[in-house]
N, C-alpha and C positions, 0 to 999 in steps of 0.2 A: 624926134617928135613923131615921125612916121612909125618907128618901131613901137613907141608907146600905144598908139592907135591899134596896132596889129595885136599887141599883147592884150589890150582891153577887149578887143573882138574875141579873142580866144577865151578870155576869162568869162565874157557875158554870154557867149554862144550856148554853153550848157545850161546856164540859167534860163535863157529864152526858150530852149527845148523843154525844160521842166515846166515852165509856166504854161506852155501850149497844151501840155497833157492834162486832162481832167481826171480827178480822182473818182472813183466809184461814188454814185449818188444813192445812198441808202435811205430808205423811208419805212416807217412802221405803219402797218394798216391798223384799222380799228379792232380787228380780230387778233392782233398781235404778231402777224407774220411780218418778216422783213423782206422788202422787195428792193432789189438793187438793180440799177442800170449802169453797166460798166462803160458802154458806148452807144452812141447813135450816129448812124452814117446816112447822109443824104447828099451825095456828091454833086448831083446835077438836077435841074428842075424836071427832067424826064426819067431819072433813075428812081428805083424803090428805096424806101426807108427800111434800114436794117438795124436791129439793136441787139446787143448782148445783154441778156437779163438773167436774173436769178431770183427764185422765191424760196425763202427759208421759213420753216414752221417754227413757232415759239416752243418753249419747253412744256407747255401743257395744252396740247391740241387734241381735239376730238379724233377719234379713229377715222373719220370720214374727211380728213383734210388732204386736199390735192393742190398741186401746182397746175393751173389751167392756162394754156397759151391764149385762150379766148377772153380771158379777163384783161388782156392787153389790147387797147384799141387805139387807132390813129385818128385824132380829130383834125378836120380840115377847116381852112379859113371860111369856107361857105357854110359851116355848120354841119356838114355830113360827117359820118364815121365810117372807118374801114377796119374790118377784122384782120387779124394776122393770118398769114398763109406760110406755107413751107418755104425754106430757103435753101440755097446752094451751100451756104456756110454750115459747117458741122461743129458740134452737134446741134440739131434743132431742139428747141424746148418742146418737150412732149408732156402729155397729160401724165402726171406722176404722183402716186400716193405718197404722202409725206408723214414720217413718224416724228416724234418730238426732236427738235433741233436738227432736222434733216433738211437738205437743200437740194433744189433742182435748177440747173444752169444750162442755158442754151441760147441759140439765135432765134429771132423772130423777124419776119419780114412783112412789109405792107406794100401792096402793089399800087403804084401811083399812075394815074392817068394824066396825059399832057394837059396842062392848065390848072391842076389841082395844087394847092398850096398847104402842105402840112403845118400844123400849128403846135400840137402836143401829142405825146404818147400818154394815154390814161390807163391806170390800172384800177379796175373796179371789180370788187368781190361780189358774189352772187346776191347777197342780202341787200335789199332795197334801201335799208337804213345805213348802209355803209357808204361814207363819203369817198369819192374817187381820188386817187393821188395822180398828179400829172407832172410830166417832164417836157419842157419846151423842145421843139425840133427846129434846128437851124441848119441852113445849107452848109455843108463841110465841102472843103476843096482840097 
């Protein structure tokens, strides 16, 4: 009986590991760009929020299409908003001109002040009529 429990633990362990991993979360913007968040990390209430993100242009984009880190913002529980800043993780997401079907991927960081509670990362393109896309932020351990 004890051996069966041990065998079951070894069989279920890889499944539990896979279940804990999140697949990339891809969203399509109103302009047709694909924005993906591969991971969001917020290990402690006093640590910064760091995200691995990617912006991809559609197949028919105007020549003035860019990936802008500033279009990612962190919304807090009190209603305030924080813009992204550089991060120690490399590569940083930089302002990048995008050709059709081209992508720019990198890390963004949001500096948290003690007592602030992150709620979601929003991606909002420049045009006012564009609806923002958001991903919830939860504390990771």
